[in-house]
C-alpha positions in Angstrom: -5.3 -11.7 -12.3 -6.7 -7.9 -11.3 -5.8 -5.5 -8.6 -7.1 -2.3 -8.3 -5.6 0.7 -6.6 -7.0 4.0 -6.1 -7.7 6.7 -4.1 -4.4 9.1 -5.1 -4.1 12.6 -5.9 -2.4 15.9 -4.8 -2.7 17.3 -1.5 -0.4 20.3 0.6 1.8 19.0 2.6 0.4 18.1 5.8 -2.5 16.7 3.9 -3.9 13.2 4.4 -5.2 10.5 1.5 -6.7 7.0 2.3 -5.7 4.6 -0.7 -7.5 1.4 -1.6 -6.1 -1.6 -3.2 -8.9 -4.2 -4.6 -9.6 -7.3 -5.7 -11.4 -10.7 -6.3 -11.5 -13.1 -3.7 -9.7 -15.7 -4.9 -7.0 -13.6 -5.2 -7.0 -12.2 -1.7 -7.7 -15.0 0.6 -5.1 -16.1 3.2 -2.8 -13.8 1.3 -1.0 -10.9 2.8 -0.9 -7.2 1.1 1.7 -4.9 0.9 2.0 -1.3 -0.4 4.8 -0.3 -2.3 6.0 3.3 -3.4 8.0 4.2 -6.7 9.3 8.2 -6.8 10.9 9.7 -9.9 14.1 8.2 -10.4 13.9 6.6 -7.7 13.7 2.5 -6.7 10.9 1.1 -6.0 10.7 0.7 -1.9 8.4 -0.9 0.6 5.9 0.8 2.4 3.7 -1.0 4.8 1.9 -5.0 5.2 -0.8 -6.6 6.4 -0.5 -10.3 6.9 -4.3 -12.1 6.1 -5.7 -11.6 9.2 -4.7 -8.8 9.9 -3.2 -9.3 13.3 0.3 -8.5 11.8 1.7 -5.0 10.1 5.1 -3.6 9.9 5.8 -0.6 8.3 8.9 1.4 6.3 10.6 3.7 9.1 9.8 6.2 6.5 5.9 6.1 7.4 5.8 4.8 11.0 3.5 7.0 13.3 2.2 8.7 10.1 0.9 5.2 8.0 -1.9 2.9 8.8 -2.7 0.1 6.4 -5.8 -2.1 7.1 -7.6 -5.1 5.2 -11.6 -6.0 5.5 -11.8 -9.1 3.9 -15.4 -9.5 3.6 -15.0 -6.6 0.7 -11.3 -8.0 -0.1 -10.1 -4.0 0.4 -6.8 -3.2 2.0 -6.4 0.0 2.6 -3.7 2.6 3.0 -4.4 5.7 5.4 -1.6 8.1 4.7 -1.6 11.0 7.4 0.7 14.1 7.6 1.9 13.8 4.1 4.9 15.9 3.0 6.4 16.0 -0.3 9.3 13.3 -0.1 6.0 11.1 0.0 5.2 11.3 -3.7 5.2 8.6 -5.4 3.1 5.9 -7.3 1.8 3.6 -5.2 1.3 0.6 -5.7 -0.5 -2.5 -3.7 0.2 -6.3 -3.9 -0.6 -9.4 -2.8 1.8 -12.0 -0.8 2.8 -15.5 -1.7 2.2 -16.2 1.8 -0.2 -15.2 4.7 2.9 -13.0 6.0 3.8 -9.9 4.7 7.3 -8.7 3.9 9.5 -5.8 2.7 10.4 -7.9 0.0 9.0 -7.2 -3.0 10.2 -10.6 -4.2 7.7 -12.4 -1.9 4.4 -10.6 -4.2 2.6 -12.0 -7.2 0.5 -9.9 -8.0 0.8 -5.9 -8.6 -2.0 -4.0 -9.0 -1.2 -1.0 -11.9 -0.6 2.0 -9.3 -2.0 5.3 -7.9 -0.4 8.3 -8.0 0.3 10.6 -4.6 1.9 13.9 -5.0 2.1 16.3 -2.1 3.3 20.0 -2.8 5.6 21.7 0.3 
């Protein structure tokens, strides 16, 4: 199983990035997808998740109103659009496929993980 996260990079405070997470249809089908991030020296933390059909989304308080998660099931891709970025958003961002069609903020509810993409926000 392979998850490919991409779209990270270096941006200035206030900038935007759009991350993508692609995988096979077999891995993607009927499962929620989540985004998590891990900053240097910190624990991995939940960012957002989206249900299989995209009807239900959830966000960490720290990104609510700035980040938007979406998915294109025809293309087997999940996106994380990030706006108004600040240095506290600097981290490696990981996408993960959930055990069920409903997402969770609990990382133990995710089966497959991508390799991560680095997001760096300069002040």
